[in-house]
N, C-alpha and C positions, 0 to 999 in steps of 0.2 A: 594527515591522511588525505590523499587527493581523490576527488570524486570524478566520475564520468559526467562531464558538463553537456555534451552534445547529444542529449537525450531528453525525452519528455518524461516529467514526474507528475504525480498527483500532488497538487497543493491543498486541496479541500474538496469536500463535497459541496455541490452547488448550493444546497440549502444552508451551508454555513456562511455564505458571502452575502452581505447586505449593506445597508447605508451606515451600519456601525463598523468601523475599521476592525479587521482581524489581524492579529500578528502571528507570524509563523517564522521560525528560523529554518531555512531550507538549504541544505548543502553547505551549512556553515555561515550563510548570508542572512541577515535580518530583512524580512519582506513584510510589507503592509498589503492586505488584500481588502478591496471594498468594491461597491457598485456605485456609479455615479447615478444622477437622477434618470437617466434613460435605461438604467438596468444593466449596463455593460460592465462586466468584471474587469478590474484593473489590478495589476501587480506592480508595486513600486519598492525601491530600496527604502528601508524604513528610516534612514538617518537624514535628518534635515541638514542641508550643506551650510546653514547659517551657524548654528551653535550645536549641531549634532543632537538635537532633541528628537525623541522618538515620534515619528508621524502618527504611528497607530493610537497615540493618546490624544490626537486631535479629532477633528470632525470632518465629515463629508459635507461640501457645500456646492450643490449643483453637480457639475462634472469634475470638481476638483477636491483635493483634500487639504485642510487648513492645519498648519503646524500649531501644537498647542502652546508653544512658547511665545512667539511673536506674530502668528497669524498669517505667515506667508502661505500661498496657496499654490499648489502644483497640480498640473493637469495630467491626463492620463499618459502623455508622452514623457512626464517627468519634469517638464519645464515649469519654473516659477512664472506664474502669470498675474499675480496679485501681491501687492505690498500695502498693508493698511497704515503703515507708520510714517509720520511726519509728512515728507514731500511725496510719498507714494511711488517713488521711482522703483521700478521692477528691475533688480539686477539680472541681466540677460545671462550672466555666466552661472547663475543659480539653478541647478537642475539635479535631479536624482535619476538613477538608473530605472528605466521601465523595462519590464520582463514580458515577452510574448505569452500570451495565455490563450487557451482554447477551451470552451465550455461545451462538453459533449456527454450525453447520457447520464446526467446528473453528477458528473466529476468535472472539476476544473484542473486542467493540465497546464503545467508551467515549464518554460525552457530557460535554463539558467546559463546556457553557453552563449557563444557569439550570435547576436541577433540575426545576422545573414545566413546563419545555418539552420534556422527554424523553419522547417517544412511541415506544414499542418497535415500533409499526406502521411506522415509517420506517427502521428498521434496513435498510441495503441487503441485497438478496437476492444472496448470493454462496455458491453450494454446490458450486463446482469441486473443493474439497478432499475432498469425500465420494466415494469410489469407487463406481462403478455398473457394471452389466454392459457398457455401451456406452462407458464412459469411464474413463481411468486418470490419476491426478494425480501430480505431483511439486511441491514447494513449497520456498521459502527466504526468508530475510531478509537484508537489506543495510542498512548505515548509510551514508548519503551526506552529505558535508560541502558541501551545496548546497541552497538553498531549494526547496521542493516545486514552485513554479511553473515553474522550470527543468526539473525532471523531467517535468512535464506537457507543456511545450513540446517536449521530446525525443520524448516517446511519440507525440504527435500529428503530428509531423513524419516523414513517411515517406521523404523524400528522402535523409536522413543514412545510412541503411542501406547504400546503394551504396557509400559511401566507408568507413564504419565497420564494417559487418557484411556482407562480400561473399558469405559462404555463405547470406545471406538474400536479397539482390538482386544480380544479376550486373551486370557493368559496362554502362553505357548504359541500365540498366532504367527509370530514372526519365524518361528521354527518350521511351520507349515507352509509359509507364504512362498509363492513362486515369484521372485523378486528380480527385477532387472533395472539397469540404467542405461540409456542410449543418448546419443547426441546426433541431432540433425541440424547442421550448420552450427548457429549459435543458439539453438534451442536445446535444452537439456530436459529429458523426460525420465521421471522415476515411476516405475510400473509395478503395482503389487497386485497379485491375484490370490485369493483364498477360496477355493472351490468347496462346496458342500460343507459350510460350517453353520452352526447355530447363528441365527441372525443377531448381529450386535445391537446394543441398546439404541445407539443413535439412529441407525437405519430401521430398527423396529419402530422408533418414534415417527419416522417419516412414512412408514408403510400405511397404505390405505387401499390394498388390492386384495382383500380377503385373508383368511387364515394362512399363516406361514410360520414354520419353525426353523427351517434350515434353508439356506440360500448361497448362491455364489456371490462373493464380494470382490469388488474391484476398486483399487485406489490408484489414481494417476495424477501425478504432479508434473506440470509443464512450467519451466522457468524460462523467462525471457530477459535479456539484459536490459538494464543493469539490475532489476529488482522487482519485477512483476511475475507473480506465479498464479497458476490456476489449478486448484485441487478438485478433482472430480471424483466423488465417492458414489457407489452404487451397490444395490443388493437386488438379485433377480432370481427367479425359481431356477433350481439346480438344472444345469444343461441348456439353459436358454441364453438370452442375451441381455445387456443392460436396458435395451428398449423395452423389455417386458417387465421391468421393475421400477423401483424408485431411484431417483438420481438427484444428488446435491452438487451443485456447481459453486465453488467457493474462490472468489478472487482475493488474493493477498497482494495489495499494492503497497510497496514500501518505499518511503522517501526518506533518505538520510536528513537528520536535523544537524547533528555534528558527527564526528568520527565515533562517538560514544553514546549516541542516542538517536532514535528513529520515530518517525510518524508511521503508523500502521493503519491503513484503511482497509476494510474488508467488506465484501458483499457475498451473501450467501443466497443463492436462488435454487428453488426446488420444484420439481414437477408433480408434487403431490399435496394434498390438503390445500387446495388452491384458493378455497373460499373461507378458511379458518384463521380468523384474526386472533383468536386466543392462542392458537398454536404459534403465531408470529411472536407473541411475547414470550412463550415458553422457549421457543428455539433461539430468540435473541438473548435471553438470560442464559441459556446453555452454552451458547458460544462465547459470551462474556465470561462465564465461569472458566471455560477452556483456555481463552487467550489470557486473561487478566489474572486469574488465580493459579493457573497451572503453568502455562509456557513462560509468562513474563517473569516470575521470580527466578526461575532457573536461568534465563537469558541474562537477567541483570546480575545475577551472582557470577556467571561465566565472565561478563564484561569486567566486573570488579577483579576478579582473580587473574584475568589475562593482563590487565593494566598493571597489576601488582608483579606479575612474573616477567613482564616485558617479552624479550626474545629469548630468554634463558631456559624456558620451560617448553619442552617438545610435546605436542599432542600425538597420541597414539590413535591411529585411524582404524576403522572397522569397515566392513563391506557396505554398511548403511551410509557412509560418509561419501560414497563414490559421486552422487549428484552434486553435493556441495563443493567438492574438489573441482569437479569440471566446471561449475559456475564461477568459482574464484579464479580459475585459470583463464576462463574467457574474459572476465572483467579486466584481469591484469593485462591481457594482450590488447583489448580494446583501448585501455588507459594509456598504455605505451604509444599506441598508434596516434591517439588523440594529442598526447603531449608532443609528439614529434612534429605534428602538423603546426 
């Protein structure tokens, strides 16, 4: 499977990167992430060019990383700059690939394509992890043994929540939902409105604006190529607007690990219960339950059965799949254009 390379992907949360090397396979490539003595994040190909040892098993020395096998040290550019063995001659041809990275708003973004194509102005704008007076975030990371497009399909499909996440959508909700999918350029938007419904448990948990039993509910998912999604859920007094109620904004930042596995970074920011640390823990546990114990098992079984079936088994699509189909078509078009270049 080919990946879109000429895009920025999340490699890690900022607080995951320190002086201890972190290994991640990203878009099929082994990468080591670390901070040098000055605190600047570095991303290098993880394979030492001498004996193919894993650099992430080594240690950070100053602004370099030392291979665990023979101690060769590589700087942030990937060049070998130190050889502790025998005559100490530094092999000038010994270097590893260095990847452009940008640290912004608690996220470390990486560029896996041609270095000359990396434009920091195109780093996606995602500042949900930054606490503000009107917004409080929680965040987490999940490894999923399923391809990232399956995760995209899942997140753009609002109908599965009724069966899999009953605290988000009550029974029969999708039959009453005013649902549409639209495309604005390469942006895909899945939009669901449930007017005048008993407030669902997850939004009731966010509610801090006095007694309420029924509310208008809005669920909007925005997908940006290749794999960044923003889900906004809101509940507000019947006949008013989301600005009058509670809003949860959930970034789902997907980075392919391999063709059959993904890194799943999520951030959930809310405009309610802004000084409630206990609710942070409750919300984090609830979202963990949702992603890890409900979505992930289904996605991983899908991946297993798709691999077993190969191209022989046809999927039968429903209206709810419209967003995922549009996203896949955009990725296919962008990938064809990228490969043609």
